[in-house]
GUGULO-130341 format. One line per 4 residues: their letters; for each residue x negated, y, z of C-alpha. Coordinates in steps of 0.1 Angstrom, whole numbers, plus 5000, padded with zeros to 4 digits. Example, Ala and Ser with C-alpha at 12.3 -4.5 7.8 and 13.67 -1.06 7.14 Angstrom:
BEGIN
AS	4877/4955/5078  4863/4989/5071
end
This chain:
BEGIN
MSMR	4862/8552/5394  4857/8557/5357  4877/8583/5339  4883/8601/5306
KRLS	4890/8637/5299  4908/8653/5269  4908/8691/5265  4930/8710/5242
VSST	4914/8737/5220  4914/8770/5238  4941/8795/5228  4914/8820/5219
RSES	4907/8798/5188  4929/8794/5158  4956/8768/5163  4949/8753/5129
PLVF	4916/8734/5124  4888/8754/5109  4879/8742/5074  4843/8730/5071
ATTP	4824/8751/5045  4827/8736/5011  4794/8724/4998  4783/8742/4966
NAES	4786/8717/4938  4752/8724/4922  4734/8724/4954  4750/8693/4968
EEWV	4744/8674/4935  4707/8684/4939  4706/8671/4974  4723/8638/4966
SAWK	4701/8633/4936  4670/8636/4959  4685/8612/4984  4691/8586/4957
AVPA	4654/8587/4948  4642/8579/4984  4637/8542/4991  4651/8530/5024
KDII	4619/8511/5031  4601/8545/5034  4622/8552/5066  4615/8518/5083
DSPV	4609/8526/5120  4604/8492/5136  4592/8457/5126  4615/8427/5126
VTVD	4606/8408/5158  4622/8373/5157  4630/8347/5184  4643/8312/5182
AETT	4681/8307/5185  4676/8286/5217  4656/8313/5235  4673/8321/5267
VEDA	4691/8354/5272  4668/8363/5301  4636/8356/5280  4650/8376/5251
CELL	4657/8405/5274  4623/8403/5291  4607/8405/5256  4627/8437/5249
LSKN	4614/8451/5281  4578/8440/5280  4573/8450/5244  4594/8481/5246
LECL	4616/8469/5217  4650/8481/5207  4662/8450/5190  4654/8413/5183
AIKT	4664/8392/5153  4677/8358/5164  4670/8329/5141  4698/8307/5128
PQNR	4704/8276/5151  4694/8243/5135  4728/8228/5140  4745/8257/5121
SPKA	4752/8256/5083  4724/8271/5062  4727/8308/5055  4714/8330/5027
IPFY	4692/8346/5054  4673/8330/5082  4688/8351/5110  4719/8344/5130
GLFD	4722/8380/5142  4706/8408/5162  4702/8412/5200  4698/8444/5219
FADV	4705/8461/5252  4742/8466/5243  4745/8428/5241  4727/8425/5274
NAFL	4752/8449/5290  4781/8430/5275  4767/8397/5289  4761/8411/5324
TLAA	4795/8426/5324  4810/8393/5315  4790/8376/5342  4803/8402/5368
TRHK	4839/8400/5357  4843/8365/5344  4866/8355/5373  4891/8382/5362
IPYE	4896/8367/5328  4928/8346/5327  4926/8311/5313  4951/8319/5286
ELRE	4928/8347/5274  4897/8324/5275  4914/8300/5251  4916/8329/5226
KPRV	4879/8337/5230  4859/8306/5219  4827/8324/5221  4831/8333/5257
QEIL	4840/8297/5264  4808/8287/5247  4788/8310/5269  4805/8297/5301
NAAR	4799/8261/5290  4762/8269/5283  4760/8285/5318  4774/8253/5333
EGKV	4746/8234/5316  4720/8259/5330  4709/8277/5299  4725/8304/5278
PAYL	4708/8307/5244  4703/8341/5229  4722/8333/5197  4755/8331/5217
VSNL	4750/8366/5231  4738/8381/5197  4762/8409/5189  4784/8401/5219
SEKN	4788/8439/5222  4801/8440/5186  4778/8471/5182  4750/8451/5165
PLEV	4762/8435/5133  4736/8420/5109  4732/8442/5078  4706/8434/5051
LPHD	4696/8457/5023  4674/8448/4993  4639/8462/4989  4651/8488/4964
ATVI	4679/8502/4985  4680/8540/4989  4690/8566/5015  4725/8564/5000
SLLT	4726/8527/5008  4717/8534/5044  4743/8561/5046  4770/8538/5033
IFAR	4762/8513/5062  4755/8538/5090  4785/8561/5083  4808/8531/5092
GTHR	4793/8526/5127  4764/8502/5122  4732/8512/5138  4705/8491/5121
ALIQ	4697/8476/5087  4671/8450/5077  4651/8457/5046  4642/8427/5025
APRS	4608/8423/5008  4606/8417/4971  4610/8381/4963  4592/8360/4937
AEDS	4604/8328/4921  4582/8308/4945  4598/8322/4976  4621/8297/4992
TPSY	4632/8320/5020  4634/8358/5021  4610/8379/5041  4616/8413/5056
LGLV	4597/8446/5055  4613/8459/5087  4643/8476/5104  4657/8510/5097
SDRA	4678/8526/5125  4704/8553/5122  4683/8575/5143  4654/8571/5119
LLSW	4677/8582/5091  4689/8612/5111  4652/8622/5116  4646/8619/5079
FTTY	4676/8642/5071  4664/8667/5098  4630/8669/5081  4646/8671/5046
AQRT	4667/8700/5058  4637/8719/5071  4622/8719/5037  4655/8725/5018
PTLL	4667/8760/5026  4701/8755/5010  4709/8725/5031  4695/8741/5062
RFLS	4718/8771/5057  4747/8746/5052  4739/8729/5086  4735/8762/5104
VPLT	4771/8765/5114  4785/8762/5149  4802/8730/5160  4835/8748/5163
SLSL	4835/8752/5126  4836/8715/5120  4870/8699/5115  4858/8666/5101
PSLN	4877/8637/5119  4844/8620/5124  4832/8647/5148  4846/8639/5182
LYTS	4850/8675/5194  4880/8681/5217  4889/8645/5219  4887/8622/5248
VVAA	4852/8617/5264  4843/8585/5281  4829/8596/5315  4823/8582/5350
KASD	4821/8600/5383  4787/8603/5401  4802/8582/5430  4813/8554/5407
SVLD	4792/8522/5408  4767/8509/5382  4792/8481/5374  4818/8507/5367
AMRL	4796/8523/5340  4787/8489/5326  4823/8478/5323  4833/8512/5309
MSDE	4807/8510/5281  4817/8474/5273  4854/8482/5273  4853/8514/5254
GVSS	4827/8501/5228  4802/8529/5235  4764/8528/5242  4764/8556/5269
VAIV	4788/8575/5292  4787/8609/5307  4782/8612/5345  4802/8640/5360
DDET	4803/8657/5394  4832/8644/5415  4843/8678/5426  4835/8702/5397
GGVL	4837/8679/5367  4804/8693/5356  4782/8670/5335  4753/8658/5355
SAVS	4736/8633/5332  4743/8603/5310  4737/8565/5315  4732/8542/5285
VTDV	4730/8505/5279  4692/8509/5276  4691/8523/5311  4711/8493/5323
GKIV	4686/8470/5306  4655/8487/5320  4667/8492/5355  4695/8468/5363
VPAQ	4680/8437/5347  4646/8438/5366  4664/8444/5400  4658/8419/5427
SNQI	4694/8419/5440  4730/8421/5429  4733/8452/5452  4722/8473/5422
LGTP	4757/8467/5407  4774/8485/5436  4748/8514/5436  4764/8548/5430
LQQL	4756/8563/5396  4741/8593/5413  4714/8571/5427  4709/8553/5394
VARI	4703/8586/5376  4678/8597/5403  4659/8565/5395  4660/8572/5358
KEPD	4647/8607/5364  4620/8598/5389  4593/8586/5365  4596/8617/5343
GSTD	4577/8639/5368  4556/8613/5386  4524/8619/5367  4521/8656/5363
GADK	4549/8670/5385  4567/8684/5356  4603/8675/5351  4609/8662/5316
FPVY	4644/8647/5320  4663/8655/5288  4693/8677/5287  4721/8656/5270
SVTP	4745/8684/5262  4752/8712/5237  4778/8739/5235  4805/8744/5208
NNTL	4786/8775/5196  4754/8755/5190  4748/8748/5153  4750/8714/5137
FYTM	4713/8715/5129  4704/8723/5165  4726/8694/5176  4707/8671/5152
QKLL	4674/8683/5168  4689/8677/5203  4699/8641/5195  4664/8634/5183
ATNA	4647/8652/5212  4667/8634/5239  4663/8600/5221  4700/8595/5226
HRVF	4727/8582/5204  4751/8609/5215  4751/8643/5232  4780/8658/5252
VTED	4797/8691/5244  4803/8714/5273  4822/8747/5271  4797/8765/5293
SPMS	4759/8763/5296  4742/8729/5290  4736/8706/5319  4705/8714/5339
SSPT	4673/8695/5334  4664/8701/5371  4651/8671/5389  4677/8677/5416
FSST	4711/8661/5410  4733/8691/5408  4757/8707/5383  4775/8739/5375
PNNL	4812/8736/5366  4807/8727/5330  4837/8721/5309  4832/8687/5292
CGIV	4851/8689/5259  4836/8665/5234  4808/8644/5221  4787/8644/5189
SVVD	4769/8612/5180  4743/8602/5155  4770/8584/5135  4792/8615/5135
VLCI	4764/8636/5119  4755/8609/5093  4792/8608/5083  4789/8645/5073
FARI	4760/8636/5049  4780/8606/5037  4809/8629/5028  4785/8652/5010
ASIP	4774/8622/4990  4811/8613/4983  4807/8578/4999  4841/8563/5001
DVDP	4858/8547/5032  4838/8567/5058  4853/8559/5092  4829/8559/5121
TRMQ	4856/8551/5146  4867/8519/5130  4841/8497/5147  4846/8513/5180
RHRR	4884/8508/5178  4877/8471/5169  4853/8468/5199  4879/8482/5223
ASST	4906/8459/5210  4884/8428/5214  4866/8437/5246  4859/8407/5268
SSSS	4873/8425/5298  4896/8453/5285  4928/8432/5287  4922/8420/5322
ESRS	4934/8453/5336  4959/8478/5321  4946/8511/5308  4959/8543/5322
PRSS	4973/8568/5298  4952/8598/5288  4963/8632/5298  4955/8666/5284
GDFV	4933/8689/5304  4925/8667/5334  4906/8635/5344  4926/8604/5347
RSRS	4918/8569/5361  4911/8544/5334  4908/8514/5358  4923/8503/5391
NSRT	4928/8532/5415  4916/8511/5444  4880/8517/5453  4881/8489/5479
GLQR	4893/8467/5451  4862/8475/5431  4839/8469/5460  4856/8436/5466
RVGS	4850/8426/5430  4813/8435/5432  4808/8417/5465  4824/8385/5451
VGSF	4797/8380/5425  4776/8360/5448  4758/8343/5420  4742/8376/5411
EGFQ	4720/8374/5442  4684/8372/5433  4683/8389/5399  4646/8380/5394
ASRW	4644/8347/5411  4673/8328/5395  4681/8320/5359  4707/8342/5343
ADRV	4729/8312/5335  4734/8309/5373  4749/8343/5373  4778/8332/5350
PVPE	4796/8306/5371  4823/8288/5351  4858/8290/5365  4873/8256/5371
YE	4908/8251/5356  4930/8222/5359
end
Protein backbone atom coordinates (compact mmCIF):
# COMPACT_ATOMS: atom_id res chain seq x y z
CA MET A 1 0.00 0.00 0.00
CA SER A 2 0.99 3.62 -0.15
CA MET A 3 3.25 5.00 2.53
CA ARG A 4 5.20 7.98 3.73
CA LYS A 5 8.59 8.23 5.36
CA ARG A 6 9.97 10.88 7.70
CA LEU A 7 13.64 10.79 8.61
CA SER A 8 15.17 12.83 11.36
CA VAL A 9 18.42 14.65 10.65
CA SER A 10 21.42 12.47 11.38
CA SER A 11 23.21 13.06 14.66
CA THR A 12 26.40 13.74 12.71
CA ARG A 13 24.87 17.05 11.67
CA SER A 14 24.26 20.06 13.82
CA GLU A 15 21.01 19.79 15.75
CA SER A 16 20.17 23.39 14.91
CA PRO A 17 19.27 24.19 11.29
CA LEU A 18 22.10 25.56 9.22
CA VAL A 19 21.55 29.14 8.19
CA PHE A 20 21.36 29.69 4.46
CA ALA A 21 24.13 32.05 3.34
CA THR A 22 23.05 35.67 3.47
CA THR A 23 22.84 37.23 0.05
CA PRO A 24 25.27 40.14 -0.38
CA ASN A 25 23.09 43.22 -0.62
CA ALA A 26 24.88 44.87 -3.53
CA GLU A 27 24.92 41.68 -5.56
CA SER A 28 21.32 40.71 -4.80
CA GLU A 29 20.14 44.20 -5.72
CA GLU A 30 21.91 43.83 -9.04
CA TRP A 31 20.29 40.45 -9.66
CA VAL A 32 16.79 41.64 -8.79
CA SER A 33 17.22 44.77 -10.89
CA ALA A 34 18.05 42.55 -13.87
CA TRP A 35 15.04 40.31 -13.19
CA LYS A 36 12.70 43.32 -13.14
CA ALA A 37 13.89 44.25 -16.63
CA VAL A 38 13.03 40.88 -18.23
CA PRO A 39 9.47 40.65 -19.65
CA ALA A 40 7.52 37.54 -18.74
CA LYS A 41 6.53 37.18 -22.41
CA ASP A 42 10.17 36.42 -23.25
CA ILE A 43 9.88 33.18 -21.27
CA ILE A 44 6.67 31.86 -22.90
CA ASP A 45 7.14 28.13 -23.53
CA SER A 46 3.78 27.05 -24.96
CA PRO A 47 0.85 28.46 -26.91
CA VAL A 48 -2.64 28.86 -25.47
CA VAL A 49 -4.63 25.95 -26.92
CA THR A 50 -8.36 26.41 -26.31
CA VAL A 51 -11.33 24.05 -26.35
CA ASP A 52 -15.04 24.71 -25.88
CA ALA A 53 -16.46 24.29 -22.40
CA GLU A 54 -18.73 21.45 -23.51
CA THR A 55 -15.88 19.41 -24.99
CA THR A 56 -15.97 16.03 -23.28
CA VAL A 57 -13.30 15.09 -20.79
CA GLU A 58 -12.12 12.19 -22.93
CA ASP A 59 -11.83 14.39 -26.04
CA ALA A 60 -9.87 16.99 -24.08
CA CYS A 61 -7.51 14.32 -22.77
CA GLU A 62 -7.06 12.79 -26.22
CA LEU A 63 -6.10 16.26 -27.49
CA LEU A 64 -3.44 16.50 -24.77
CA LEU A 65 -2.09 13.12 -25.83
CA SER A 66 -2.28 13.50 -29.60
CA LYS A 67 -0.75 17.00 -29.65
CA ASN A 68 1.72 16.30 -26.82
CA LEU A 69 0.38 19.25 -24.85
CA GLU A 70 0.76 19.96 -21.15
CA CYS A 71 -2.37 22.06 -20.69
CA LEU A 72 -5.58 23.29 -22.34
CA ALA A 73 -7.54 26.48 -21.75
CA ILE A 74 -11.27 25.81 -21.33
CA LYS A 75 -13.60 28.49 -22.68
CA THR A 76 -16.26 29.93 -20.40
CA PRO A 77 -19.62 28.10 -20.75
CA GLN A 78 -22.35 30.10 -22.45
CA ASN A 79 -24.71 29.71 -19.50
CA ARG A 80 -22.19 31.20 -17.07
CA SER A 81 -22.03 34.87 -16.22
CA PRO A 82 -19.62 36.89 -18.39
CA LYS A 83 -16.08 37.09 -17.13
CA ALA A 84 -13.29 39.57 -17.68
CA ILE A 85 -11.44 36.82 -19.53
CA PRO A 86 -12.87 34.29 -21.98
CA PHE A 87 -11.57 31.23 -20.13
CA TYR A 88 -13.29 29.24 -17.41
CA GLY A 89 -10.07 27.51 -16.34
CA LEU A 90 -7.21 25.22 -17.29
CA PHE A 91 -7.17 21.46 -17.83
CA ASP A 92 -4.16 19.16 -17.57
CA PHE A 93 -3.09 15.63 -16.61
CA ALA A 94 -3.43 16.37 -12.89
CA ASP A 95 -7.13 17.04 -13.54
CA VAL A 96 -7.36 13.83 -15.56
CA ASN A 97 -5.87 11.92 -12.64
CA ALA A 98 -8.32 13.55 -10.21
CA PHE A 99 -11.25 12.66 -12.48
CA LEU A 100 -10.20 9.03 -12.94
CA THR A 101 -9.58 8.70 -9.20
CA LEU A 102 -13.06 10.04 -8.54
CA ALA A 103 -14.47 7.54 -11.02
CA ALA A 104 -12.67 4.65 -9.33
CA THR A 105 -13.61 5.66 -5.79
CA ARG A 106 -16.96 7.38 -6.19
CA HIS A 107 -18.78 4.52 -4.42
CA LYS A 108 -16.70 5.20 -1.29
CA ILE A 109 -17.88 8.81 -0.95
CA PRO A 110 -20.66 9.09 1.68
CA TYR A 111 -23.82 10.87 0.64
CA GLU A 112 -23.33 13.44 3.41
CA GLU A 113 -19.94 14.35 1.94
CA LEU A 114 -21.37 14.60 -1.57
CA ARG A 115 -23.83 17.22 -0.36
CA GLU A 116 -20.85 19.35 0.63
CA LYS A 117 -19.21 18.91 -2.77
CA PRO A 118 -21.56 20.45 -5.36
CA ARG A 119 -18.95 20.18 -8.08
CA VAL A 120 -18.65 16.43 -7.61
CA GLN A 121 -22.41 16.21 -7.72
CA GLU A 122 -22.41 18.11 -11.01
CA ILE A 123 -19.87 15.64 -12.45
CA LEU A 124 -21.95 12.66 -11.33
CA ASN A 125 -25.13 14.21 -12.72
CA ALA A 126 -23.37 14.86 -16.04
CA ALA A 127 -22.21 11.25 -16.04
CA ARG A 128 -25.81 10.12 -15.60
CA GLU A 129 -26.69 12.09 -18.72
CA GLY A 130 -23.84 10.43 -20.63
CA LYS A 131 -21.44 13.37 -21.08
CA VAL A 132 -18.98 15.01 -18.69
CA PRO A 133 -17.92 18.42 -20.07
CA ALA A 134 -14.30 19.47 -19.64
CA TYR A 135 -15.16 22.67 -17.79
CA LEU A 136 -16.49 20.64 -14.85
CA VAL A 137 -13.13 18.88 -14.52
CA SER A 138 -11.04 22.01 -15.10
CA ASN A 139 -8.77 22.36 -12.05
CA LEU A 140 -10.49 19.45 -10.30
CA SER A 141 -7.02 18.65 -8.98
CA GLU A 142 -6.79 22.18 -7.51
CA LYS A 143 -3.23 22.24 -8.89
CA ASN A 144 -4.18 24.23 -11.96
CA PRO A 145 -5.66 27.64 -11.10
CA LEU A 146 -6.13 30.22 -13.83
CA GLU A 147 -3.58 33.03 -13.47
CA VAL A 148 -3.37 35.87 -15.99
CA LEU A 149 -0.59 38.46 -16.24
CA PRO A 150 -0.53 41.62 -18.38
CA HIS A 151 1.72 41.88 -21.42
CA ASP A 152 4.23 44.03 -19.51
CA ALA A 153 4.62 41.62 -16.58
CA THR A 154 8.18 40.74 -15.57
CA VAL A 155 10.13 37.86 -14.08
CA ILE A 156 9.25 39.25 -10.65
CA SER A 157 5.54 38.94 -11.52
CA LEU A 158 6.06 35.29 -12.43
CA LEU A 159 7.99 34.63 -9.22
CA THR A 160 5.18 36.14 -7.16
CA ILE A 161 2.71 33.64 -8.66
CA PHE A 162 4.89 30.53 -8.88
CA ALA A 163 6.41 30.85 -5.40
CA ARG A 164 2.92 30.30 -3.98
CA GLY A 165 2.38 27.00 -5.74
CA THR A 166 0.84 27.89 -9.11
CA HIS A 167 2.46 26.16 -12.08
CA ARG A 168 1.36 28.26 -15.09
CA ALA A 169 0.43 31.80 -16.06
CA LEU A 170 -1.26 33.19 -19.18
CA ILE A 171 0.31 36.31 -20.68
CA GLN A 172 -2.13 38.78 -22.22
CA ALA A 173 -1.40 40.55 -25.49
CA PRO A 174 -1.48 44.37 -25.60
CA ARG A 175 -5.02 45.63 -26.05
CA SER A 176 -6.23 48.46 -28.20
CA ALA A 177 -9.43 50.46 -27.77
CA GLU A 178 -11.04 48.40 -30.53
CA ASP A 179 -10.44 45.07 -28.81
CA SER A 180 -13.66 43.75 -27.29
CA THR A 181 -12.07 40.66 -25.77
CA PRO A 182 -8.50 40.07 -24.67
CA SER A 183 -6.09 37.90 -26.61
CA TYR A 184 -3.13 35.98 -25.26
CA LEU A 185 0.51 35.63 -26.24
CA GLY A 186 1.03 32.25 -24.61
CA LEU A 187 1.64 30.33 -21.40
CA VAL A 188 4.65 30.46 -19.10
CA SER A 189 5.31 27.43 -16.86
CA ASP A 190 7.26 27.34 -13.62
CA ARG A 191 9.71 24.99 -15.31
CA ALA A 192 10.36 27.59 -18.02
CA LEU A 193 11.13 30.15 -15.32
CA LEU A 194 13.48 27.69 -13.59
CA SER A 195 15.24 27.18 -16.93
CA TRP A 196 15.61 30.93 -17.32
CA PHE A 197 17.15 31.28 -13.85
CA THR A 198 19.54 28.41 -14.60
CA THR A 199 20.75 30.16 -17.75
CA TYR A 200 20.96 33.50 -15.94
CA ALA A 201 23.07 31.94 -13.17
CA GLN A 202 25.47 30.43 -15.69
CA ARG A 203 26.32 33.90 -17.00
CA THR A 204 26.26 35.57 -13.57
CA PRO A 205 29.26 34.32 -11.53
CA THR A 206 28.10 35.87 -8.24
CA LEU A 207 24.71 34.13 -8.40
CA LEU A 208 26.27 30.86 -9.54
CA ARG A 209 28.58 30.95 -6.53
CA PHE A 210 25.57 31.64 -4.29
CA LEU A 211 23.74 28.59 -5.70
CA SER A 212 26.78 26.30 -5.40
CA VAL A 213 25.98 25.24 -1.84
CA PRO A 214 24.95 21.71 -0.80
CA LEU A 215 21.30 21.03 -0.05
CA THR A 216 22.23 20.35 3.57
CA SER A 217 23.05 24.06 3.90
CA LEU A 218 19.48 25.07 3.13
CA SER A 219 17.17 25.69 6.05
CA LEU A 220 14.41 27.50 4.18
CA PRO A 221 11.02 26.03 5.15
CA SER A 222 10.11 25.88 1.48
CA LEU A 223 12.74 23.20 0.90
CA ASN A 224 11.20 19.86 1.85
CA LEU A 225 14.40 18.21 3.05
CA TYR A 226 14.03 15.82 5.99
CA THR A 227 10.28 16.04 5.93
CA SER A 228 7.74 13.42 4.96
CA VAL A 229 8.04 12.07 1.43
CA VAL A 230 4.98 10.79 -0.40
CA ALA A 231 5.94 7.34 -1.67
CA ALA A 232 4.38 4.06 -2.76
CA LYS A 233 5.78 0.55 -2.77
CA ALA A 234 6.63 -1.22 -6.03
CA SER A 235 3.97 -3.85 -5.27
CA ASP A 236 1.23 -1.22 -4.84
CA SER A 237 -1.27 -0.80 -7.65
CA VAL A 238 -1.60 1.99 -10.19
CA LEU A 239 -4.84 3.02 -8.49
CA ASP A 240 -2.92 3.33 -5.21
CA ALA A 241 -0.55 5.84 -6.82
CA MET A 242 -3.41 7.73 -8.47
CA ARG A 243 -5.28 8.07 -5.19
CA LEU A 244 -2.13 9.03 -3.33
CA MET A 245 -1.33 11.84 -5.77
CA SER A 246 -4.91 13.06 -5.60
CA ASP A 247 -5.18 12.85 -1.80
CA GLU A 248 -1.80 14.40 -1.06
CA GLY A 249 -2.06 17.12 -3.69
CA VAL A 250 1.16 16.18 -5.49
CA SER A 251 1.96 15.57 -9.15
CA SER A 252 4.33 12.60 -8.62
CA VAL A 253 5.22 9.95 -6.06
CA ALA A 254 8.41 8.05 -5.35
CA ILE A 255 8.32 4.30 -5.99
CA VAL A 256 10.37 2.37 -3.45
CA ASP A 257 11.51 -1.24 -3.10
CA ASP A 258 9.26 -3.27 -0.79
CA GLU A 259 12.19 -4.76 1.11
CA THR A 260 15.01 -2.21 1.09
CA GLY A 261 13.06 1.04 0.87
CA GLY A 262 15.39 2.09 -1.93
CA VAL A 263 14.05 4.55 -4.48
CA LEU A 264 13.36 2.75 -7.75
CA SER A 265 11.67 5.42 -9.82
CA ALA A 266 8.84 7.93 -9.82
CA VAL A 267 5.35 7.98 -11.28
CA SER A 268 3.61 11.24 -12.21
CA VAL A 269 0.14 12.36 -13.27
CA THR A 270 1.51 12.68 -16.80
CA ASP A 271 2.49 8.99 -16.75
CA VAL A 272 -1.07 8.19 -15.69
CA GLY A 273 -2.43 10.25 -18.57
CA LYS A 274 -0.13 8.73 -21.17
CA ILE A 275 -0.37 5.09 -20.10
CA VAL A 276 -3.55 4.55 -18.07
CA VAL A 277 -5.94 6.57 -20.23
CA PRO A 278 -5.23 4.78 -23.56
CA ALA A 279 -5.42 1.34 -21.86
CA GLN A 280 -8.01 -1.06 -23.21
CA SER A 281 -9.11 -2.45 -19.85
CA ASN A 282 -9.67 -1.46 -16.26
CA GLN A 283 -7.09 -4.09 -15.33
CA ILE A 284 -4.44 -1.38 -15.66
CA LEU A 285 -5.72 0.06 -12.36
CA GLY A 286 -4.69 -3.09 -10.49
CA THR A 287 -1.30 -3.36 -12.21
CA PRO A 288 1.65 -3.26 -9.77
CA LEU A 289 3.65 -0.07 -10.04
CA GLN A 290 6.74 -2.15 -10.80
CA GLN A 291 5.14 -3.18 -14.10
CA LEU A 292 3.95 0.36 -14.84
CA VAL A 293 7.46 1.75 -14.41
CA ALA A 294 8.80 -0.97 -16.73
CA ARG A 295 6.31 0.23 -19.37
CA ILE A 296 7.39 3.82 -18.86
CA LYS A 297 11.04 2.87 -19.28
CA GLU A 298 10.54 0.55 -22.26
CA PRO A 299 10.41 3.16 -25.06
CA ASP A 300 13.59 4.87 -23.86
CA GLY A 301 15.88 2.21 -25.28
CA SER A 302 13.65 0.86 -28.02
CA THR A 303 15.26 2.74 -30.92
CA ASP A 304 19.00 2.61 -30.27
CA GLY A 305 19.31 0.20 -27.36
CA ALA A 306 20.62 2.88 -25.03
CA ASP A 307 18.83 3.34 -21.74
CA LYS A 308 17.86 6.96 -21.26
CA PHE A 309 15.50 6.66 -18.31
CA PRO A 310 16.14 9.70 -16.10
CA VAL A 311 17.52 9.46 -12.58
CA TYR A 312 15.01 11.26 -10.37
CA SER A 313 17.15 11.71 -7.28
CA VAL A 314 19.95 13.78 -5.78
CA THR A 315 21.92 13.52 -2.54
CA PRO A 316 22.03 16.03 0.33
CA ASN A 317 25.60 16.91 -0.67
CA ASN A 318 24.63 17.86 -4.22
CA THR A 319 24.51 21.60 -4.80
CA LEU A 320 21.38 23.62 -5.31
CA PHE A 321 22.50 24.52 -8.83
CA TYR A 322 23.07 20.84 -9.69
CA THR A 323 19.58 20.11 -8.36
CA MET A 324 18.17 22.80 -10.64
CA GLN A 325 19.93 21.17 -13.59
CA LYS A 326 18.61 17.75 -12.55
CA LEU A 327 15.03 19.03 -12.39
CA LEU A 328 15.35 20.33 -15.94
CA ALA A 329 17.19 17.27 -17.28
CA THR A 330 14.57 14.84 -15.95
CA ASN A 331 11.66 17.02 -17.10
CA ALA A 332 10.22 16.45 -13.64
CA HIS A 333 8.55 18.80 -11.21
CA ARG A 334 10.40 17.29 -8.25
CA VAL A 335 13.44 15.15 -7.49
CA PHE A 336 13.86 12.91 -4.48
CA VAL A 337 16.71 13.26 -2.01
CA THR A 338 18.47 10.05 -0.94
CA GLU A 339 21.19 9.72 1.69
CA ASP A 340 23.27 7.38 -0.47
CA SER A 341 23.95 7.23 -4.21
CA PRO A 342 21.19 8.36 -6.58
CA MET A 343 18.85 5.72 -7.89
CA SER A 344 20.17 3.75 -10.84
CA SER A 345 19.20 4.56 -14.40
CA SER A 346 19.61 0.91 -15.34
CA PRO A 347 16.75 -0.49 -17.43
CA THR A 348 16.44 -3.33 -14.90
CA PHE A 349 14.05 -2.59 -12.07
CA SER A 350 16.39 -2.84 -9.11
CA SER A 351 17.68 -0.68 -6.31
CA THR A 352 20.32 -0.32 -3.66
CA PRO A 353 19.23 0.47 -0.10
CA ASN A 354 18.94 4.20 -0.62
CA ASN A 355 17.78 6.30 2.28
CA LEU A 356 14.86 8.38 1.02
CA CYS A 357 14.94 11.56 3.09
CA GLY A 358 13.32 14.42 1.21
CA ILE A 359 12.19 16.12 -1.96
CA VAL A 360 13.12 19.27 -3.83
CA SER A 361 10.56 20.67 -6.26
CA VAL A 362 10.61 23.38 -8.89
CA VAL A 363 8.43 25.50 -6.60
CA ASP A 364 10.88 25.05 -3.71
CA VAL A 365 13.74 26.40 -5.82
CA LEU A 366 11.70 29.32 -7.16
CA CYS A 367 10.83 30.22 -3.58
CA ILE A 368 14.52 30.80 -2.92
CA PHE A 369 14.64 33.34 -5.76
CA ALA A 370 11.40 34.91 -4.49
CA ARG A 371 12.99 35.41 -1.08
CA ILE A 372 16.05 36.98 -2.70
CA ALA A 373 13.65 39.39 -4.43
CA SER A 374 11.93 40.10 -1.06
CA ILE A 375 8.55 38.96 -2.39
CA PRO A 376 6.15 38.78 0.59
CA ASP A 377 3.87 35.92 1.61
CA VAL A 378 5.95 33.14 0.03
CA ASP A 379 4.41 29.84 1.09
CA PRO A 380 4.71 27.02 -1.47
CA THR A 381 2.98 24.55 0.85
CA ARG A 382 -0.23 26.54 1.21
CA MET A 383 -1.84 25.25 -1.98
CA GLN A 384 -0.82 21.67 -1.22
CA ARG A 385 -2.32 21.88 2.29
CA HIS A 386 -5.53 23.21 0.78
CA ARG A 387 -5.60 20.39 -1.79
CA ARG A 388 -5.14 17.77 0.93
CA ALA A 389 -7.94 19.28 3.00
CA SER A 390 -10.39 19.35 0.09
CA SER A 391 -9.42 16.10 -1.63
CA THR A 392 -12.42 14.31 -3.13
CA SER A 393 -11.36 11.04 -1.51
CA SER A 394 -9.16 11.93 1.45
CA SER A 395 -11.97 11.96 3.96
CA SER A 396 -13.37 8.59 2.92
CA GLU A 397 -10.67 6.78 4.86
CA SER A 398 -8.76 7.85 7.94
CA ARG A 399 -5.12 8.76 7.56
CA SER A 400 -2.47 6.92 9.52
CA PRO A 401 -0.17 8.99 11.71
CA ARG A 402 3.33 9.63 10.43
CA SER A 403 6.21 8.14 12.31
CA SER A 404 9.86 9.11 12.44
CA GLY A 405 12.39 6.90 10.75
CA ASP A 406 10.11 4.27 9.24
CA PHE A 407 7.46 3.74 6.59
CA VAL A 408 3.86 3.73 7.73
CA ARG A 409 0.61 2.87 6.01
CA SER A 410 -1.36 5.87 4.84
CA ARG A 411 -4.40 3.91 3.69
CA SER A 412 -6.21 0.72 4.65
CA ASN A 413 -3.89 -2.07 5.76
CA SER A 414 -5.90 -4.65 3.88
CA ARG A 415 -4.50 -5.52 0.46
CA THR A 416 -7.54 -7.69 -0.27
CA GLY A 417 -9.66 -4.65 0.53
CA LEU A 418 -7.90 -2.68 -2.20
CA GLN A 419 -8.25 -5.48 -4.71
CA ARG A 420 -11.93 -5.67 -3.89
CA ARG A 421 -12.30 -1.93 -4.55
CA VAL A 422 -10.46 -2.16 -7.89
CA GLY A 423 -12.45 -5.16 -8.99
CA SER A 424 -15.74 -3.47 -8.20
CA VAL A 425 -15.23 -0.71 -10.74
CA GLY A 426 -16.93 -2.70 -13.45
CA SER A 427 -17.79 0.41 -15.42
CA PHE A 428 -14.08 0.91 -16.13
CA GLU A 429 -14.14 -2.12 -18.44
CA GLY A 430 -13.29 -1.10 -21.99
CA PHE A 431 -11.24 2.05 -21.43
CA GLN A 432 -11.06 2.81 -25.14
CA ALA A 433 -14.41 1.54 -26.28
CA SER A 434 -16.74 3.25 -23.82
CA ARG A 435 -17.29 6.89 -23.08
CA TRP A 436 -15.62 8.17 -19.94
CA ALA A 437 -18.97 9.23 -18.54
CA ASP A 438 -19.87 5.55 -18.37
CA ARG A 439 -16.96 5.07 -16.00
CA VAL A 440 -18.49 7.36 -13.39
CA PRO A 441 -21.68 5.58 -12.33
CA VAL A 442 -23.91 7.70 -10.16
CA PRO A 443 -24.71 6.21 -6.74
CA GLU A 444 -28.45 6.00 -6.14
CA TYR A 445 -29.60 7.52 -2.86
CA GLU A 446 -33.05 7.48 -1.43
